[in-house]
N, C-alpha and C positions, 0 to 999 in steps of 0.2 A: 272580957280578957285583959289584964294588965299589961300595961306598954310595954315593961319590959320581959315581957312573956314574947311579944311578939317579935322583940330587936333578939332573942334568943334561938325562937323556929327560923326567923331569916339567916342567921348565920350559923344553925344547923343545915339548912337548904343549899345555903354557900359552899360548904365545908363539902356537902354532900357532891354539890356540879361540879367543885374542882376534884374531888377524887374521882371522877368517872372521867373527868377529862386525862387525870394522871394514871390511871389503871387502863386507859382508852376500852372503856363503856360505852359506846356512841349513843348505843340503842338504847341507855337507863337518862341520855341529856334530853332526850325528846318528854322523859316526866321531870328531870331538875331542874333545867333551864325555863318554862314556862310557868313555873312551881314559884320561880321565884320572885316573878312580876306580879304572883297570884297574892303574895303574903304582901309586896309589897303595897298591892291595893286595899289588902286588908288595913295596913296600916293609916294609911293616907286615908281610908272610911273610919276609923279611929283617931286620928288626930285629926281632921279636916276642921271642925271645930275651932281647935289653938290657933290653924295656918290661916284662917279667913278663905282657904279656894273653895270658892263654888263649885258645888258637888256633882252638877253634870259635865266643868268642863277639867273638873279633875278626874271622872270617871274616864272621858274619852282620849285626856292624854295617856294614863295607864294604859289604856284597850290599845291605843295606836302601839306604845313601848312592846305590849306585848304580843300583838301581830306581829311585829315587827322582829321578835325576838324567835317566832314559831318558823316565818320566813325564813331565815337564817337558818335556820334547822337544814333546811334543803338547798343544795348548792344553784337548783336552776330556777329559784327563787328570790337570790338576790339581790334583785333590782327593786323590787314589791318590797322587799325587806328593807332595805335602804330607804324606800319614798314613805313607809309608814314610821322611821324615823324621824324623817324631815319632816312629816305633818305633826307630830308630838313637840319637837320643837320650835318650831313655827309658832304653835299653839302655847308655847311656855314662854317664849320670846312678845308674845301678842297680850299675855297675861302680866307681866312682868313691864311690859314697857308702858302697859295704862294702870298701873297699881300706881296709889298716892300714901303716902309720900316720898318723893322721889329724891333719895340720900342726895347731895352734891357730893361731887368727886374730889377728894383731896390730894395731897400730895402723896399719901402713902399707899392710896387706890392707884392715882397714876401709873407708880412705880411698878406696883403689884402688875398692871394691864402689861406696860412698856416689858417686864420681864416673862410673861408671858408670850404676849407675842415675839422676842426674840426667842425665846426657848423654841415655838412653833416653828419659826423662820429655821432654826438651826435643824430642826428632826424632819422635816419636811426638806431642806437642803441635803440629807445623808440619803435619808428614802426617794426621795423624785427620781435620783440618777438610775437608782435599781429598780424602779417599778416595771414591772409588764415582762420581766425577764425571768 
């Protein structure tokens, strides 16, 4: 299947998932939410050669994201869902930390990082006082 078809299929599934949220059909999200990660897994498998991702680690990272999405569908499994996402993100950090060549950070990159950190600080300062209420 052509790569453009995978993108179209993904965005159709995304629209279906958003529709389930907007029209308050929570039971259908048990299909649409995991389907998004399954489609992303198919896209990653198709494009793996051009990205130089090792196949086993690519699959395991996406599998942890899929498991995290499924856990978050059930309120009582919120913490295992977060742990699944944490493991997947740590795997990505490990992959990119070991990748070569590592680009040097220029002025633009440092400014972008500082802007992102400033934005995160503002969002946290607004949300943190209201958390848990």
